[in-house]
N, C-alpha and C positions, 0 to 999 in steps of 0.2 A: 713617345716614351712608354715603355711597358711597366706597369705596376702589377705585381703578383700578390694575391691575397691567400695566405695559407689558412685554411678554415673557411673556404669560400662558400660552403653551404650553411654557414652560420646565420642566425636570425638577424644580426645587426649589419650584415653586409649591405643591404639596400641603403642604409644611412651613409655609408662610404660612397656608394655609387651616386647618390643624390648630391653629396658635396662635390664630387668630381665633375658632375655634369652641370653645376650651377654657373652662372655668370660670375665674373670676378677675376682677381689677379692670381688665382691659384695656379700651381704648376700644371701644365697641359699634359694630361695622360691620354694617349691615343688608344691604348689597349689595356683593359682590366682583365687579367687572367685569374680565374677562380680555381683553386686547388682544394680538393676534399677527398677523403677516402670513402665517402658515402654518395654514390651517383644520384640516388633519388633526392637527396637534399640539394645537390647541385641543380637538378632539374627544377625543383620548386623555387629556389631563389632566382634562377634564370627567368622563370615565368614572371616573378615580381619585377625584375629589372626590365624585362621586355615592355611591360605596361608602363613602368615609370619613365622609360626613355622618352616616350612621347610627350612628357610634361617638362622635359629639361632642355635648355638651350644648346648644350654641347655635350651630350652623353658620349662616353668612350665606347669603342667596340668591346664586346664581351666575349671572351673565350673561356673554356672550362676543360679541366683535365684531372684525372686521378693519378697521373704520373708526376712524381715530385721533380725529377730532373727536367722534364719538359716545362714545368711551371717556372722553375728557377732560371733556366737558361735564357739569357738575353734580357733579363729584368734589370731596370735601373733602380727600382725600389721594391722591397718585399715587406709586406705587412704580415706579421705572424699573429694569428688570432685562433690558434688551435685549441680544441677542448678534448684532451685525451680522456677517454672513458665516458664521454657524453654526460648527459644529465643524470644518468643512472649512477655514474661514478660520484657525482656531486652529492646525490642523495645519500650514498653510503658514507662519504666523508662526514656529512653532517649528522646522520642518524647514529652511527657507531659512537661518535663522541658523546652525543646526548644520552645514549643508553648507558654510558659509563660515567655519567654525571659531570661531563666536561663540556664547555662551550663548543657548539658545533657551528662553524661558519666556513665559507668556501676558501677564503684566502688568509685568515688569521687563525691561530691556534692549530691543534693537531690536524684538523680537517684540511687546512691549507698545506700542511706538511705532506699529508697523503697525496694531495693533488700534485705537489711538486715531485714527489718520488715517482709517480707514474708518467709525468710530463717531461722531466729533464732528459731522459734518453732520446726522446723524439726531438727536443729542442737542439740537442747536440748534433743529431744527425742532420737536421735542417741546416744548422750553421756550417757543418762540414761540406755539405753539397753546395751551399752558396759560395763558400771560400774556394771551392774547386771550379765551379761552373760560371760564377758571376762575381769575381773577387772585388770588382769596383762598385758593386751594388751596396746601397744602404739597407739595413734591416731595421725596421721600426717594430718593436715588440709590444704587443698588447696582451700576450698570453700570460695569465696569472699562474702562480704568484710572480708578478712582473719583475721584481727585484732579483729574485733567485734565478729566474729563467734568463734574464739579461746577463747576469753574472756568468752563468754557464756558457752562454753563447760567445761571450767575450774571449774565451780561450781559443776560439777559431777565428773570430772576426775583429777582435780588438775594438777600436773606436768606431768601426763601421756598423755597430749595433747599438741602439739606444732604446731604452724602455720609456713608455709613456703611460699616463693615467689621467683620467679627466677629473678625479676628485680634488686634487690640489688646485687645478685650474678653476673649478667651480667655486671653491672657497675664496680664492683670490678675487674672482669676478664679483662675488657677492659683497666682500669687504670693500673693494674699490668703489662699487656703486654706492655703498652706504656712506662713504666719506667724500664722494664727489671726485674721485681720482680718475674717472674715465674707465672704459672697458679693458684697456691694455696698460696698466701701470708698469713702470720700468724701475722704480726705486722701492724695493721691498726686501725683506729677509724671510726666507722659508728654509727649513731644514728637516730632514728625517730620512726614513726608509719608505719604500712603497707601502701605502696604507698605514703609515705611522709617521706623521710629521706635523709641524707647527708653523703658522704664520706669526712671526715675532716682531715685525716692523712693517709699516706701510706709510711711506712718506709722500707728501704733496708739497712742492715748492720748498723742499728742504726741511719740512716739519713732519715729525712722526705723528700721524693721525690715529694710530691704533689705540693709545690710552684713552682718547676721547670717545672712540667708538665703544670700547669696553665699558665705559661709564654710562653709556646712553641706552636705557632700557628699550626705548622705541626703536632705535637703530638695530640693536641686537635682535629684536623680534623679527626682523626681516632676513636674518642669517640662519640658514638651516642648521649649521653646526652648533650655534649658540642655543637654539631651541632644543636641540637633541641632548646636549651635555649640560645645559643649565647656565644661566647668566652668572650666577655666583661662582661656579667652578671656572669658567673661562676668565673671569676677573681674578680669581685666585692664582691662576696660571700666568696671567699677564700676556696671554697669547691666544690665538684662535687655533684649535686643533683640527686636523683632518677628521672627518666624521667617523672613520674606522677606529679612532681612539676611544670611541664609546665602549667598544668591547673590552678594552683594557681598563678604563677608569670605572666602568660599571659592570664588571664581569659577572657578579652575582645576579644583578637584576637582568642582564642580558640573557644569561643562561636560563633563568626562570621563565622569562618571556618566551624563549625559544622552545623550552620543554613543554610549556602550556599551550603553545600554538597548535592548531589543528594540522598544519603542515609546515615543513621547513621551506625556506626559499627555493631550494632545489626541487622539492616536490611541487611547489606552485609553478615553477617554470617548466618542469617536465609535463605537467598537466596542460598548462596554457599553450606552450609552444608545440607540444605534441599535437594538440588539436589543430593548431594553425597548419602544421606540415601535412597532417592528414586531410584537412579540408581543402587546402590549396592544391594538393596533388590531385584530389578528386575533381576540383573545380578551378582549373588554371586560369580561366577568364576572370575569376574573382580574386586572384592571388594578391593583387596590390591592395584592394579594399580590406581583405582579411588581415594582411600584414599591418596596415595602418591602425586598425582597431586594436590588434594585439600589442603593437608597440606602445601605444599610449597607456594601456593598462599596465604593461611591464614597467615603464619608466615611472608612472605614478606611484607604484608600490615599491620602488627601490628603497631598500633598508627599512621597509615597513615593520619588520620584526624587531627593530630597535626602538620603536615608539610604543607608547601606551595604547591599549586597545581603542580608546576613544579618539586617538589621534593617528590611527593607522592610515587614514586617507588624507593626512594633513600636509602633504608635500605641496609646496608652492607651485603654481602653474608655470611661473617663470623658470623654476628649476627643472621642471619636466621638459620644457621646450628650449632650455638654454644651451643646447649643444652637448656633445659628448666626445668620446675619444676620436671619432672620425674628424671632428674639427681640429683637435690637437694634432692628429697625424698629418692632415692636409696642410696646416700651417707650418709644421716642421718640414715637410717635403718641399714646400714652396720656398722657405727660407734657405734650404740647403741647395736649391738649384739657382734660379735667377731672381728670386723674389727679394723684397726688402728684408733687412735684418729684423729679427723677432726676439722677444724675451719670453722664455718658456720655463716651466718647471719640469725637469726630466730626470730619468734614472741613468746616471753616468758613473764612471769610476771616481772614487774618492780623491785620490792623489793629493792627500794632505789637507783637504778641506776640513775634515774632522780628524785631527791628528791622533786621536785615541783609537781610530779604526784603521785597518790595513789599507794601503794605497790602492789595492785592486778591488776592494769591497765596493759594491754598487750602492750608491746613496741617491736620495732625491733632493735636488737643489735647483735654484734658478740658474738659467744659462742664457747666454747670448748666442743666437744661431744665425749664420749667414753662409754664403757660398764657400767661405774659408773653413767652415766646420762649426763645432760646438765648443763654447768656452764657458765653463762654470763661473758663477759669481764668486767673489770673496764673501764669505759669510761670517757672522759673529760667532765667537766661541759657543760651543754647546756645553751646558753645565748641569749639575745636580741630577734630578730624577730623569730629565729628558735624555741626557747622555747615558745614564744607567740603563734606561729602557732600550735605547738604540744599541748599546753594546750587547745586552743580553739577547735581543732578537737577532742581531747580526751573527752572534756566536751560534745560535740555533741554525740559522740559514747556512752557515758555512759547514757545520756538521752534516746537514742534509746534502749539500753539494758534494762533500767528500764521500759520504755514504753512497750516494748515487753513482759517482764515477768509479768507485772501487767495488761496488756491489757488496758493501759491508753492512750486514743486517744489525750488527751490534752498534755501529755508529748511528744508524737510523733510530734505534731504540733510545740511545743517549740523547739524540736531538729532541725527540718527543719529550723525554723526561726533563730536559733543560728548559722547556717552554714555560713561561710563567702561568699559563692556564692549567698546567698539569701539576697537581700537588702530591703525587705519589709515584715512585719508581714502578711499583707494582701495576698501577693503572696505566702508566706509559707502556709497559710491556704488553698488557692486554690490548691496548689500543693498536700497537704495531702488529701484534699477532693477528688481530681481527682484520685490520686493513690488508695485511698480506694474504690472508686466507679468503677474504670476501670481495676484494677488488682486483680483478684480473691484471690490470696494469701495474699495481703495486707488487703483486706476486711475481709477475714477469721480470720486474726490475731487479729481483734478487735470486731468481731461480737459475 
């Protein structure tokens, strides 16, 4: 079976290769095809994989290409992990926002909208080529902003594209461990959009254990999201939020921390991973060791900008080593082929799950996955401020999607102005004008 990875020169590719080559019941991939537009990054990652292959019981054959059609043709699964504009684009996303007094983050806020505007044309092109050349393939989308990108690709691929994220999976795993529900609980309620969701119920033997968890200071202390947002606040909500909701609930504090940091997350990764690619290219025999050291530093500092200075290195080791999107993708691929049924939190079409949103809107909900396909759970009604926030952000996303497909700059400005982080139409206009002028991919999307 051929698996194609779009963005095959990316830093996290070896994690996917490692998961594919391990023992276990995962779907058997015989060829991993790496596609990237940067040949030198492909060469560096292939050097890492060459060394890693000797440590794995069943590594797949690795091929690489810069030709999209060659990569897609004959693939059974396609993982989309592209980063249009590279780390330089991310730095601009974040810095332009901060310079205008607005929270700057890669996937939420106006920075995430700029990322979407330059990415959506490429996502649609990929979806069109898959629909033409490999119409039976499944596309598993990791490309951020994952909800918007998945929704755009659905226009070509329908239910054959699904979006994934490891943050709700991590939240569920931590909460399940705290209540003794086992690593793969099957009876729970989670709802939201990508990077904006809540765990609202977690049942064991028919009893909801979430209220007891929220009341237990010691148990909450082991949950990253509760430490990040505060025990009092998660109790007030009566739910455990996805960690990205920190930026919505503590926007003022998050913005101040980001503005006072020596470097943004994008600048940190550009410096750190730039050094890895440079050193690994110069010393390919040491590529795997260099990658391992860099990866641990990267994962340990995940969302460090959201924590107080004294707690920047406070991420639990179990969270650092607890798996990531590669595990989610592999579990999904296995369940869709010949593996056992699996319960997963995925980005799929709404289809009435949240009646207040359009049926074709992509939301993030629990699903049952097996060889017959993907079936979302029935979820409890979404109410009050949770529903309001979902509706507002989905409206922003759909303005961006329409602005991108129609190349309408006015709609793009409207989308930025409609985001809750942006408190001025004039600031929204300055944000869009600067993104368009200073980020080549955004400019190209409207020129």
